[in-house]
C-alpha atoms as an extended CHARMM CRD file, in Angstrom:
* protein
*
       291  EXT
         1         1  MET       CA             83.3700000000      118.3300000000       91.9400000000  PROA      1               0.0000000000
         2         2  LYS       CA             83.3160000000      121.7610000000       93.5710000000  PROA      2               0.0000000000
         3         3  LYS       CA             87.0190000000      122.0600000000       93.8920000000  PROA      3               0.0000000000
         4         4  ALA       CA             87.4680000000      120.7360000000       90.3540000000  PROA      4               0.0000000000
         5         5  CYS       CA             85.2310000000      123.6920000000       88.8530000000  PROA      5               0.0000000000
         6         6  LEU       CA             87.4940000000      126.2600000000       90.9600000000  PROA      6               0.0000000000
         7         7  LEU       CA             90.4220000000      124.6320000000       89.6790000000  PROA      7               0.0000000000
         8         8  LEU       CA             89.0160000000      125.3740000000       86.2000000000  PROA      8               0.0000000000
         9         9  LEU       CA             88.2830000000      128.8550000000       87.0030000000  PROA      9               0.0000000000
        10        10  LEU       CA             91.9980000000      129.1530000000       87.8380000000  PROA      10              0.0000000000
        11        11  LEU       CA             92.9450000000      128.7110000000       84.2520000000  PROA      11              0.0000000000
        12        12  VAL       CA             91.5740000000      132.1770000000       83.6210000000  PROA      12              0.0000000000
        13        13  PHE       CA             94.4840000000      133.6190000000       85.3400000000  PROA      13              0.0000000000
        14        14  SER       CA             96.9110000000      131.7890000000       83.2720000000  PROA      14              0.0000000000
        15        15  LEU       CA             98.9300000000      133.3390000000       80.5370000000  PROA      15              0.0000000000
        16        16  LYS       CA             98.8400000000      132.5400000000       76.8430000000  PROA      16              0.0000000000
        17        17  SER       CA            101.4380000000      129.5460000000       75.9080000000  PROA      17              0.0000000000
        18        18  VAL       CA            103.5740000000      129.9670000000       73.0990000000  PROA      18              0.0000000000
        19        19  ALA       CA            103.9060000000      127.5040000000       70.2750000000  PROA      19              0.0000000000
        20        20  GLN       CA            107.0620000000      125.1490000000       69.9760000000  PROA      20              0.0000000000
        21        21  GLU       CA            108.1400000000      123.3580000000       66.8400000000  PROA      21              0.0000000000
        22        22  THR       CA            110.9700000000      121.1370000000       66.1300000000  PROA      22              0.0000000000
        23        23  TYR       CA            113.7520000000      122.0000000000       63.5490000000  PROA      23              0.0000000000
        24        24  LYS       CA            117.1270000000      120.9060000000       62.3410000000  PROA      24              0.0000000000
        25        25  VAL       CA            119.9550000000      123.3390000000       62.6500000000  PROA      25              0.0000000000
        26        26  ASN       CA            123.5300000000      122.2470000000       61.5050000000  PROA      26              0.0000000000
        27        27  ASN       CA            122.5040000000      118.6030000000       61.8820000000  PROA      27              0.0000000000
        28        28  GLU       CA            121.0980000000      119.0560000000       65.2330000000  PROA      28              0.0000000000
        29        29  THR       CA            117.1790000000      118.3690000000       65.8980000000  PROA      29              0.0000000000
        30        30  ILE       CA            115.9320000000      120.9140000000       68.4340000000  PROA      30              0.0000000000
        31        31  THR       CA            112.6630000000      122.2540000000       69.7490000000  PROA      31              0.0000000000
        32        32  LEU       CA            112.5940000000      126.0930000000       69.6250000000  PROA      32              0.0000000000
        33        33  THR       CA            110.0570000000      128.6140000000       70.6130000000  PROA      33              0.0000000000
        34        34  THR       CA            109.1670000000      131.5850000000       68.4570000000  PROA      34              0.0000000000
        35        35  ALA       CA            109.5760000000      134.6510000000       70.5240000000  PROA      35              0.0000000000
        36        36  ILE       CA            109.3790000000      137.2920000000       67.6260000000  PROA      36              0.0000000000
        37        37  SER       CA            107.9480000000      136.8550000000       64.2270000000  PROA      37              0.0000000000
        38        38  GLY       CA            108.5010000000      139.1210000000       61.1910000000  PROA      38              0.0000000000
        39        39  ASN       CA            111.0880000000      139.6080000000       58.4920000000  PROA      39              0.0000000000
        40        40  LEU       CA            113.5500000000      138.1800000000       61.1410000000  PROA      40              0.0000000000
        41        41  ASP       CA            112.1640000000      135.7780000000       63.5140000000  PROA      41              0.0000000000
        42        42  LEU       CA            113.6560000000      135.1330000000       66.9350000000  PROA      42              0.0000000000
        43        43  LEU       CA            113.5350000000      131.8150000000       68.3270000000  PROA      43              0.0000000000
        44        44  TRP       CA            115.1580000000      130.4090000000       71.6550000000  PROA      44              0.0000000000
        45        45  THR       CA            115.3260000000      127.2760000000       73.8440000000  PROA      45              0.0000000000
        46        46  ILE       CA            116.4560000000      126.2260000000       77.2340000000  PROA      46              0.0000000000
        47        47  ASP       CA            119.4970000000      123.6220000000       76.6480000000  PROA      47              0.0000000000
        48        48  GLU       CA            120.9770000000      121.9000000000       80.0700000000  PROA      48              0.0000000000
        49        49  LYS       CA            119.6920000000      125.1820000000       82.0380000000  PROA      49              0.0000000000
        50        50  LYS       CA            121.4410000000      127.4730000000       79.4500000000  PROA      50              0.0000000000
        51        51  TYR       CA            119.3750000000      129.8170000000       77.0450000000  PROA      51              0.0000000000
        52        52  ARG       CA            120.1570000000      129.4940000000       73.2960000000  PROA      52              0.0000000000
        53        53  TYR       CA            119.0440000000      132.0320000000       70.7290000000  PROA      53              0.0000000000
        54        54  PHE       CA            118.4460000000      131.4980000000       66.9450000000  PROA      54              0.0000000000
        55        55  VAL       CA            117.6950000000      133.9130000000       64.0680000000  PROA      55              0.0000000000
        56        56  ARG       CA            115.3980000000      132.5860000000       61.1110000000  PROA      56              0.0000000000
        57        57  THR       CA            115.6140000000      134.7610000000       58.0490000000  PROA      57              0.0000000000
        58        58  GLU       CA            112.7820000000      135.0900000000       55.4230000000  PROA      58              0.0000000000
        59        59  ASP       CA            114.0680000000      132.1580000000       53.4300000000  PROA      59              0.0000000000
        60        60  GLY       CA            113.8220000000      129.8150000000       56.4630000000  PROA      60              0.0000000000
        61        61  HSD       CA            117.4080000000      129.5150000000       57.0350000000  PROA      61              0.0000000000
        62        62  ILE       CA            118.0220000000      129.3470000000       60.9700000000  PROA      62              0.0000000000
        63        63  GLN       CA            121.2290000000      130.1770000000       62.5350000000  PROA      63              0.0000000000
        64        64  GLU       CA            122.3040000000      130.3570000000       66.2640000000  PROA      64              0.0000000000
        65        65  LEU       CA            123.4340000000      133.4660000000       67.9500000000  PROA      65              0.0000000000
        66        66  LYS       CA            126.6160000000      132.7880000000       69.6200000000  PROA      66              0.0000000000
        67        67  ASN       CA            128.9910000000      134.3260000000       72.2080000000  PROA      67              0.0000000000
        68        68  THR       CA            131.9610000000      132.1660000000       72.7820000000  PROA      68              0.0000000000
        69        69  LYS       CA            134.7600000000      133.0200000000       75.0790000000  PROA      69              0.0000000000
        70        70  ASN       CA            138.3900000000      133.2880000000       73.4770000000  PROA      70              0.0000000000
        71        71  ALA       CA            140.5670000000      130.4560000000       74.8000000000  PROA      71              0.0000000000
        72        72  GLU       CA            143.7550000000      132.8070000000       75.0660000000  PROA      72              0.0000000000
        73        73  THR       CA            142.3320000000      136.2330000000       75.9570000000  PROA      73              0.0000000000
        74        74  LYS       CA            139.4030000000      134.9760000000       77.9310000000  PROA      74              0.0000000000
        75        75  LYS       CA            136.8630000000      137.4400000000       76.5480000000  PROA      75              0.0000000000
        76        76  TYR       CA            133.6860000000      136.9530000000       74.8510000000  PROA      76              0.0000000000
        77        77  GLN       CA            133.8250000000      137.3400000000       71.0000000000  PROA      77              0.0000000000
        78        78  GLU       CA            130.1890000000      138.4560000000       70.6160000000  PROA      78              0.0000000000
        79        79  GLU       CA            129.7260000000      136.4720000000       67.3920000000  PROA      79              0.0000000000
        80        80  TYR       CA            126.0300000000      137.1830000000       67.3420000000  PROA      80              0.0000000000
        81        81  LYS       CA            126.3740000000      140.8820000000       67.0750000000  PROA      81              0.0000000000
        82        82  THR       CA            128.3180000000      140.4460000000       63.8000000000  PROA      82              0.0000000000
        83        83  LEU       CA            125.7730000000      137.8740000000       62.4910000000  PROA      83              0.0000000000
        84        84  LEU       CA            122.8810000000      140.4690000000       63.3660000000  PROA      84              0.0000000000
        85        85  HSD       CA            124.8360000000      143.3820000000       61.7600000000  PROA      85              0.0000000000
        86        86  ASN       CA            125.3530000000      141.4270000000       58.6140000000  PROA      86              0.0000000000
        87        87  LEU       CA            121.7550000000      140.3110000000       58.3200000000  PROA      87              0.0000000000
        88        88  THR       CA            120.5500000000      144.0110000000       59.2610000000  PROA      88              0.0000000000
        89        89  ALA       CA            123.2070000000      146.2780000000       57.4840000000  PROA      89              0.0000000000
        90        90  ASP       CA            120.8850000000      147.4870000000       54.8640000000  PROA      90              0.0000000000
        91        91  TYR       CA            118.8750000000      149.3320000000       57.3200000000  PROA      91              0.0000000000
        92        92  GLY       CA            121.4220000000      150.4400000000       59.6440000000  PROA      92              0.0000000000
        93        93  VAL       CA            119.8630000000      149.0820000000       62.8260000000  PROA      93              0.0000000000
        94        94  PRO       CA            122.7310000000      149.4580000000       65.5510000000  PROA      94              0.0000000000
        95        95  THR       CA            123.9900000000      146.1950000000       67.1980000000  PROA      95              0.0000000000
        96        96  ASN       CA            126.6110000000      147.4570000000       69.6060000000  PROA      96              0.0000000000
        97        97  LYS       CA            124.2150000000      147.5920000000       72.6370000000  PROA      97              0.0000000000
        98        98  VAL       CA            122.1490000000      144.4210000000       71.9160000000  PROA      98              0.0000000000
        99        99  LYS       CA            122.6620000000      142.0000000000       74.8300000000  PROA      99              0.0000000000
       100       100  LEU       CA            122.3550000000      138.0540000000       74.3460000000  PROA      100             0.0000000000
       101       101  THR       CA            119.1860000000      138.2210000000       76.4870000000  PROA      101             0.0000000000
       102       102  LEU       CA            115.5460000000      137.6680000000       75.5330000000  PROA      102             0.0000000000
       103       103  SER       CA            114.4460000000      140.9680000000       76.4410000000  PROA      103             0.0000000000
       104       104  SER       CA            117.2790000000      142.7980000000       74.5950000000  PROA      104             0.0000000000
       105       105  LEU       CA            116.9500000000      140.6640000000       71.5870000000  PROA      105             0.0000000000
       106       106  LYS       CA            113.4510000000      141.3160000000       71.5060000000  PROA      106             0.0000000000
       107       107  LEU       CA            113.6370000000      145.0630000000       71.2740000000  PROA      107             0.0000000000
       108       108  PHE       CA            116.2510000000      144.5900000000       68.4810000000  PROA      108             0.0000000000
       109       109  PHE       CA            114.1410000000      142.2110000000       66.5760000000  PROA      109             0.0000000000
       110       110  ASN       CA            111.1690000000      144.0870000000       67.0430000000  PROA      110             0.0000000000
       111       111  THR       CA            113.0460000000      147.4200000000       66.0400000000  PROA      111             0.0000000000
       112       112  TYR       CA            114.3110000000      145.8480000000       62.9230000000  PROA      112             0.0000000000
       113       113  ASN       CA            111.1160000000      144.4670000000       61.8370000000  PROA      113             0.0000000000
       114       114  ALA       CA            109.1720000000      147.7430000000       62.0760000000  PROA      114             0.0000000000
       115       115  THR       CA            112.0330000000      149.5510000000       60.3440000000  PROA      115             0.0000000000
       116       116  THR       CA            111.7910000000      147.0360000000       57.3680000000  PROA      116             0.0000000000
       117       117  ASN       CA            107.8430000000      146.7040000000       57.5150000000  PROA      117             0.0000000000
       118       118  LEU       CA            105.3840000000      149.7410000000       58.2310000000  PROA      118             0.0000000000
       119       119  ASN       CA            102.6420000000      147.2010000000       58.8970000000  PROA      119             0.0000000000
       120       120  TYR       CA            104.6660000000      145.6170000000       61.4620000000  PROA      120             0.0000000000
       121       121  ASP       CA            103.1420000000      146.7860000000       65.1540000000  PROA      121             0.0000000000
       122       122  PHE       CA            104.9210000000      146.0180000000       68.3440000000  PROA      122             0.0000000000
       123       123  GLU       CA            104.9390000000      147.8780000000       71.8700000000  PROA      123             0.0000000000
       124       124  ALA       CA            108.3520000000      148.9030000000       73.0690000000  PROA      124             0.0000000000
       125       125  ARG       CA            109.7630000000      147.4950000000       75.8960000000  PROA      125             0.0000000000
       126       126  ALA       CA            107.4520000000      147.0770000000       78.7980000000  PROA      126             0.0000000000
       127       127  LYS       CA            107.5360000000      149.8280000000       81.6320000000  PROA      127             0.0000000000
       128       128  LEU       CA            106.0040000000      149.3690000000       85.1090000000  PROA      128             0.0000000000
       129       129  GLN       CA            103.3560000000      151.4020000000       86.1970000000  PROA      129             0.0000000000
       130       130  SER       CA            101.9070000000      151.5710000000       89.8740000000  PROA      130             0.0000000000
       131       131  ARG       CA             98.3540000000      152.1200000000       90.9960000000  PROA      131             0.0000000000
       132       132  LEU       CA             97.4710000000      152.8650000000       94.7530000000  PROA      132             0.0000000000
       133       133  GLY       CA             94.0070000000      152.3330000000       96.0740000000  PROA      133             0.0000000000
       134       134  ILE       CA             92.2190000000      152.7720000000       99.7600000000  PROA      134             0.0000000000
       135       135  PHE       CA             89.3350000000      150.9280000000      100.5270000000  PROA      135             0.0000000000
       136       136  GLY       CA             86.8590000000      150.0630000000      103.3630000000  PROA      136             0.0000000000
       137       137  GLY       CA             84.0260000000      147.8730000000      104.0190000000  PROA      137             0.0000000000
       138       138  ILE       CA             82.3650000000      144.9460000000      106.0640000000  PROA      138             0.0000000000
       139       139  THR       CA             83.1170000000      141.4200000000      106.3090000000  PROA      139             0.0000000000
       140       140  ASN       CA             81.9160000000      138.4310000000      108.1540000000  PROA      140             0.0000000000
       141       141  GLN       CA             85.5510000000      136.9880000000      108.3150000000  PROA      141             0.0000000000
       142       142  PRO       CA             84.5710000000      134.0860000000      105.6610000000  PROA      142             0.0000000000
       143       143  LEU       CA             87.6850000000      132.2120000000      106.1940000000  PROA      143             0.0000000000
       144       144  VAL       CA             87.4320000000      132.0490000000      110.0940000000  PROA      144             0.0000000000
       145       145  ALA       CA             84.9100000000      130.5510000000      112.4030000000  PROA      145             0.0000000000
       146       146  ASN       CA             82.2450000000      133.2850000000      113.1090000000  PROA      146             0.0000000000
       147       147  PRO       CA             79.3770000000      131.6090000000      115.2390000000  PROA      147             0.0000000000
       148       148  ASN       CA             77.2160000000      134.3860000000      114.9570000000  PROA      148             0.0000000000
       149       149  ASN       CA             78.0780000000      135.4870000000      111.5050000000  PROA      149             0.0000000000
       150       150  ALA       CA             78.7400000000      139.0840000000      112.7220000000  PROA      150             0.0000000000
       151       151  GLY       CA             79.8070000000      141.6260000000      110.2370000000  PROA      151             0.0000000000
       152       152  VAL       CA             82.9930000000      143.7350000000      111.2220000000  PROA      152             0.0000000000
       153       153  PRO       CA             84.3350000000      146.8150000000      109.1960000000  PROA      153             0.0000000000
       154       154  PHE       CA             87.5550000000      146.6950000000      107.8110000000  PROA      154             0.0000000000
       155       155  PHE       CA             89.8740000000      149.0860000000      105.7160000000  PROA      155             0.0000000000
       156       156  GLY       CA             93.0330000000      149.0130000000      103.9650000000  PROA      156             0.0000000000
       157       157  LEU       CA             95.6230000000      149.8740000000      101.2590000000  PROA      157             0.0000000000
       158       158  ASP       CA             96.0920000000      148.2860000000       97.6200000000  PROA      158             0.0000000000
       159       159  PHE       CA             99.3590000000      148.6050000000       95.6430000000  PROA      159             0.0000000000
       160       160  GLU       CA             99.4550000000      147.0740000000       92.3440000000  PROA      160             0.0000000000
       161       161  PHE       CA            102.0890000000      146.8290000000       89.5020000000  PROA      161             0.0000000000
       162       162  PHE       CA            101.2590000000      146.4720000000       85.9450000000  PROA      162             0.0000000000
       163       163  GLU       CA            102.6830000000      146.9850000000       82.4170000000  PROA      163             0.0000000000
       164       164  THR       CA            102.4540000000      150.4590000000       80.9280000000  PROA      164             0.0000000000
       165       165  ASN       CA             99.9660000000      150.3130000000       77.9790000000  PROA      165             0.0000000000
       166       166  LYS       CA             96.6380000000      151.3150000000       76.7990000000  PROA      166             0.0000000000
       167       167  LEU       CA             94.3860000000      148.8970000000       78.6750000000  PROA      167             0.0000000000
       168       168  PRO       CA             96.6960000000      146.4930000000       80.8470000000  PROA      168             0.0000000000
       169       169  LYS       CA             95.1460000000      143.0960000000       81.6570000000  PROA      169             0.0000000000
       170       170  HSD       CA             97.7130000000      141.5490000000       84.0760000000  PROA      170             0.0000000000
       171       171  ALA       CA             98.6840000000      142.8440000000       87.3560000000  PROA      171             0.0000000000
       172       172  LEU       CA            100.5360000000      142.0540000000       90.5940000000  PROA      172             0.0000000000
       173       173  PHE       CA             99.2590000000      143.5170000000       93.8420000000  PROA      173             0.0000000000
       174       174  PHE       CA            100.1430000000      143.8870000000       97.3130000000  PROA      174             0.0000000000
       175       175  HSD       CA             97.3580000000      144.7100000000       99.7880000000  PROA      175             0.0000000000
       176       176  ILE       CA             97.1170000000      145.1570000000      103.7010000000  PROA      176             0.0000000000
       177       177  ARG       CA             93.6530000000      145.4350000000      105.5850000000  PROA      177             0.0000000000
       178       178  HSD       CA             92.7300000000      145.3500000000      108.8840000000  PROA      178             0.0000000000
       179       179  ALA       CA             89.5800000000      144.1710000000      110.4380000000  PROA      179             0.0000000000
       180       180  LEU       CA             88.0240000000      145.4470000000      113.6750000000  PROA      180             0.0000000000
       181       181  GLU       CA             86.1820000000      143.5410000000      116.3880000000  PROA      181             0.0000000000
       182       182  VAL       CA             82.7390000000      144.1590000000      117.3910000000  PROA      182             0.0000000000
       183       183  GLN       CA             80.7570000000      142.9180000000      120.4510000000  PROA      183             0.0000000000
       184       184  ASP       CA             79.1500000000      139.8570000000      118.7580000000  PROA      184             0.0000000000
       185       185  PHE       CA             82.7340000000      138.6920000000      117.3890000000  PROA      185             0.0000000000
       186       186  LYS       CA             85.8100000000      139.6130000000      119.6850000000  PROA      186             0.0000000000
       187       187  TYR       CA             88.3200000000      138.8770000000      116.7810000000  PROA      187             0.0000000000
       188       188  THR       CA             90.7970000000      141.6440000000      115.2910000000  PROA      188             0.0000000000
       189       189  ALA       CA             93.2160000000      140.7720000000      112.4800000000  PROA      189             0.0000000000
       190       190  THR       CA             95.6850000000      142.3670000000      109.9570000000  PROA      190             0.0000000000
       191       191  GLN       CA             96.3410000000      140.7340000000      106.7560000000  PROA      191             0.0000000000
       192       192  MET       CA             98.9710000000      141.4170000000      104.2150000000  PROA      192             0.0000000000
       193       193  ALA       CA             98.8130000000      139.6480000000      100.7880000000  PROA      193             0.0000000000
       194       194  ILE       CA            100.6730000000      139.0910000000       97.4920000000  PROA      194             0.0000000000
       195       195  GLY       CA             98.4910000000      138.3730000000       94.6120000000  PROA      195             0.0000000000
       196       196  TYR       CA             97.7890000000      138.1190000000       90.7850000000  PROA      196             0.0000000000
       197       197  ARG       CA             94.9050000000      140.3290000000       89.0370000000  PROA      197             0.0000000000
       198       198  TYR       CA             93.5620000000      139.5680000000       85.5870000000  PROA      198             0.0000000000
       199       199  ARG       CA             91.0140000000      142.0370000000       84.0170000000  PROA      199             0.0000000000
       200       200  PHE       CA             88.7380000000      139.7510000000       81.8590000000  PROA      200             0.0000000000
       201       201  ILE       CA             86.5310000000      142.7690000000       80.9920000000  PROA      201             0.0000000000
       202       202  ASN       CA             88.8050000000      145.6200000000       80.2270000000  PROA      202             0.0000000000
       203       203  LYS       CA             87.2900000000      148.8580000000       78.7040000000  PROA      203             0.0000000000
       204       204  GLU       CA             88.4720000000      152.4070000000       78.4310000000  PROA      204             0.0000000000
       205       205  ARG       CA             85.9420000000      153.7690000000       81.1560000000  PROA      205             0.0000000000
       206       206  PHE       CA             85.7010000000      150.6020000000       83.3570000000  PROA      206             0.0000000000
       207       207  ASN       CA             87.2180000000      147.0990000000       84.0590000000  PROA      207             0.0000000000
       208       208  VAL       CA             86.2130000000      143.9130000000       85.9110000000  PROA      208             0.0000000000
       209       209  TYR       CA             88.9870000000      141.5940000000       87.3980000000  PROA      209             0.0000000000
       210       210  GLY       CA             89.6330000000      138.5360000000       89.2760000000  PROA      210             0.0000000000
       211       211  ASN       CA             91.8650000000      138.2800000000       92.3860000000  PROA      211             0.0000000000
       212       212  LEU       CA             94.0200000000      135.7260000000       93.3090000000  PROA      212             0.0000000000
       213       213  LYS       CA             95.7960000000      136.0960000000       96.8610000000  PROA      213             0.0000000000
       214       214  LEU       CA             98.5300000000      134.0130000000       96.4130000000  PROA      214             0.0000000000
       215       215  VAL       CA            100.6240000000      134.5440000000       99.8720000000  PROA      215             0.0000000000
       216       216  THR       CA             99.1610000000      135.8750000000      103.1650000000  PROA      216             0.0000000000
       217       217  TYR       CA            100.4790000000      136.9210000000      106.5640000000  PROA      217             0.0000000000
       218       218  ASN       CA             97.8050000000      137.3240000000      109.1680000000  PROA      218             0.0000000000
       219       219  PHE       CA             98.4050000000      138.5490000000      112.6720000000  PROA      219             0.0000000000
       220       220  GLY       CA             95.8420000000      139.6320000000      115.3960000000  PROA      220             0.0000000000
       221       221  SER       CA             93.9720000000      138.4500000000      118.2610000000  PROA      221             0.0000000000
       222       222  SER       CA             90.7130000000      136.6340000000      119.7020000000  PROA      222             0.0000000000
       223       223  THR       CA             89.1210000000      136.8490000000      122.6300000000  PROA      223             0.0000000000
       224       224  LEU       CA             88.1240000000      133.6080000000      124.1620000000  PROA      224             0.0000000000
       225       225  THR       CA             85.8420000000      132.0800000000      126.8840000000  PROA      225             0.0000000000
       226       226  SER       CA             87.2030000000      129.5550000000      129.2240000000  PROA      226             0.0000000000
       227       227  SER       CA             85.6170000000      126.2120000000      129.4400000000  PROA      227             0.0000000000
       228       228  LEU       CA             86.1470000000      126.2270000000      133.3060000000  PROA      228             0.0000000000
       229       229  PRO       CA             83.0260000000      126.7650000000      135.5300000000  PROA      229             0.0000000000
       230       230  ASN       CA             83.7600000000      130.5600000000      136.1640000000  PROA      230             0.0000000000
       231       231  GLY       CA             83.7290000000      131.0370000000      132.3130000000  PROA      231             0.0000000000
       232       232  SER       CA             86.5340000000      133.7370000000      132.5210000000  PROA      232             0.0000000000
       233       233  THR       CA             87.7960000000      135.2490000000      129.2420000000  PROA      233             0.0000000000
       234       234  TYR       CA             91.1610000000      135.5140000000      127.9280000000  PROA      234             0.0000000000
       235       235  LYS       CA             92.9370000000      136.8090000000      124.7330000000  PROA      235             0.0000000000
       236       236  GLU       CA             95.0420000000      134.9360000000      122.5710000000  PROA      236             0.0000000000
       237       237  SER       CA             97.3050000000      136.4200000000      119.8920000000  PROA      237             0.0000000000
       238       238  PHE       CA             98.1160000000      134.8580000000      116.4870000000  PROA      238             0.0000000000
       239       239  SER       CA            100.5080000000      135.0740000000      113.5110000000  PROA      239             0.0000000000
       240       240  ASN       CA            100.8350000000      132.9970000000      110.3090000000  PROA      240             0.0000000000
       241       241  ILE       CA            102.0740000000      132.6760000000      106.8480000000  PROA      241             0.0000000000
       242       242  ASP       CA             99.7010000000      131.0310000000      104.5410000000  PROA      242             0.0000000000
       243       243  VAL       CA             99.5180000000      130.0620000000      100.6950000000  PROA      243             0.0000000000
       244       244  PRO       CA             95.4840000000      129.9580000000      100.6170000000  PROA      244             0.0000000000
       245       245  PHE       CA             94.9130000000      131.0390000000       97.0010000000  PROA      245             0.0000000000
       246       246  ILE       CA             91.9030000000      133.0010000000       97.9020000000  PROA      246             0.0000000000
       247       247  MET       CA             89.6310000000      134.2800000000       95.1570000000  PROA      247             0.0000000000
       248       248  GLY       CA             87.6350000000      137.5370000000       94.5710000000  PROA      248             0.0000000000
       249       249  LEU       CA             86.2320000000      139.8450000000       92.0770000000  PROA      249             0.0000000000
       250       250  GLY       CA             86.4130000000      143.6350000000       91.8210000000  PROA      250             0.0000000000
       251       251  ALA       CA             85.8940000000      146.3240000000       89.1280000000  PROA      251             0.0000000000
       252       252  ASP       CA             86.9630000000      149.8460000000       88.7180000000  PROA      252             0.0000000000
       253       253  PHE       CA             85.0300000000      152.7690000000       87.2630000000  PROA      253             0.0000000000
       254       254  LYS       CA             87.2670000000      155.5930000000       85.7810000000  PROA      254             0.0000000000
       255       255  ILE       CA             85.9850000000      159.1630000000       86.8570000000  PROA      255             0.0000000000
       256       256  THR       CA             89.1170000000      161.4000000000       86.3320000000  PROA      256             0.0000000000
       257       257  LYS       CA             92.0950000000      161.0010000000       83.9870000000  PROA      257             0.0000000000
       258       258  ASN       CA             94.1960000000      159.1660000000       86.9240000000  PROA      258             0.0000000000
       259       259  GLY       CA             91.4680000000      158.3350000000       89.2920000000  PROA      259             0.0000000000
       260       260  TYR       CA             88.9800000000      155.3810000000       89.5950000000  PROA      260             0.0000000000
       261       261  ILE       CA             86.0090000000      154.4140000000       92.0370000000  PROA      261             0.0000000000
       262       262  THR       CA             86.4800000000      150.8630000000       92.9540000000  PROA      262             0.0000000000
       263       263  VAL       CA             84.1700000000      148.1960000000       94.2590000000  PROA      263             0.0000000000
       264       264  ALA       CA             85.3300000000      144.4700000000       95.3960000000  PROA      264             0.0000000000
       265       265  TYR       CA             84.0760000000      141.5060000000       96.4950000000  PROA      265             0.0000000000
       266       266  HSD       CA             87.0440000000      139.7920000000       98.2700000000  PROA      266             0.0000000000
       267       267  ASP       CA             87.6020000000      136.5560000000       99.8190000000  PROA      267             0.0000000000
       268       268  ILE       CA             84.9280000000      134.6070000000       98.2110000000  PROA      268             0.0000000000
       269       269  TYR       CA             86.7870000000      131.0800000000       98.4280000000  PROA      269             0.0000000000
       270       270  ALA       CA             90.0430000000      129.8300000000       99.4920000000  PROA      270             0.0000000000
       271       271  LEU       CA             91.1800000000      126.7370000000       97.6790000000  PROA      271             0.0000000000
       272       272  PHE       CA             93.7300000000      125.5060000000      100.2650000000  PROA      272             0.0000000000
       273       273  THR       CA             92.4670000000      126.6660000000      103.6050000000  PROA      273             0.0000000000
       274       274  ASP       CA             89.4110000000      126.0600000000      105.4680000000  PROA      274             0.0000000000
       275       275  ASN       CA             86.2670000000      128.0930000000      104.7020000000  PROA      275             0.0000000000
       276       276  SER       CA             83.6270000000      129.2320000000      106.9900000000  PROA      276             0.0000000000
       277       277  ASN       CA             80.1570000000      127.6220000000      106.8770000000  PROA      277             0.0000000000
       278       278  ASN       CA             78.6030000000      131.1210000000      106.6790000000  PROA      278             0.0000000000
       279       279  PHE       CA             78.0360000000      132.5280000000      103.1990000000  PROA      279             0.0000000000
       280       280  PRO       CA             81.0360000000      134.7520000000      102.4150000000  PROA      280             0.0000000000
       281       281  MET       CA             80.2390000000      138.4890000000      102.9330000000  PROA      281             0.0000000000
       282       282  ASP       CA             83.5450000000      140.7820000000      102.2100000000  PROA      282             0.0000000000
       283       283  TYR       CA             82.4480000000      143.6830000000      100.1620000000  PROA      283             0.0000000000
       284       284  ALA       CA             84.5760000000      146.9980000000      100.0080000000  PROA      284             0.0000000000
       285       285  MET       CA             84.2960000000      150.2880000000       98.0360000000  PROA      285             0.0000000000
       286       286  GLY       CA             87.2620000000      152.7020000000       97.4930000000  PROA      286             0.0000000000
       287       287  PHE       CA             88.9940000000      154.9320000000       95.4340000000  PROA      287             0.0000000000
       288       288  LYS       CA             92.4850000000      154.2770000000       93.2060000000  PROA      288             0.0000000000
       289       289  TRP       CA             94.7670000000      156.5950000000       91.4920000000  PROA      289             0.0000000000
       290       290  ASN       CA             97.6530000000      155.9810000000       89.0950000000  PROA      290             0.0000000000
       291       291  LEU       CA            101.0560000000      157.0100000000       90.2870000000  PROA      291             0.0000000000
């Protein structure tokens, strides 16, 4: 039951799905996804691992955007450019640089729809922005056996990528952290992680997000006591790559134009790795700034 609830929580991190409908185009029944909706609609599908694109006019007529190769010259004929030019000629939207790819077609269709309808709203092609953070905190290593439930200090860097818009919700992040050892817990480790971040509360001055570490690489060492009568100690090194799906929470508070105070509760629970019997304690505080 506990894992089922956690799986449901993972749905928070999923992107919105797009609607599909079945159409009849040139006597072919085909299921298409609507990518752009306006005075001209862009639809697409994948057929035998190949992308196919279609344009739908205001009267509901659907035509395929094709780019066939001439059998004699072996050159692509770019019929899709001619079709798009004929449909948009009254408004002079250039087609010479349009490629038969989803991103390029989206930009063209959005440009045309915005030109022909002043109420049409769209964001230009997404650009990536990055944000760098430094943090430090204390942890009881909730994913490692810690008999004395000792807290140890850790510090690290967080580097995230997201689309450039006013309030981005989705981000990919890479972070690296190093936890020190203490007298009661002779264990030190460095972790590098790649993950996904979703801001479910996203305001101008602050945001609250969920973290999902997808892939981690851990290395470090642990001091162990021998089971022999002399009880001697020895150090054991380790390294491993894992796909643990580690969940966490965080919040950023804007204090300057490009700077944020950040607080986080990392490593609350790992779905696909062992969790300690100790209550998870993994708190951090730091500073982030836009690059």
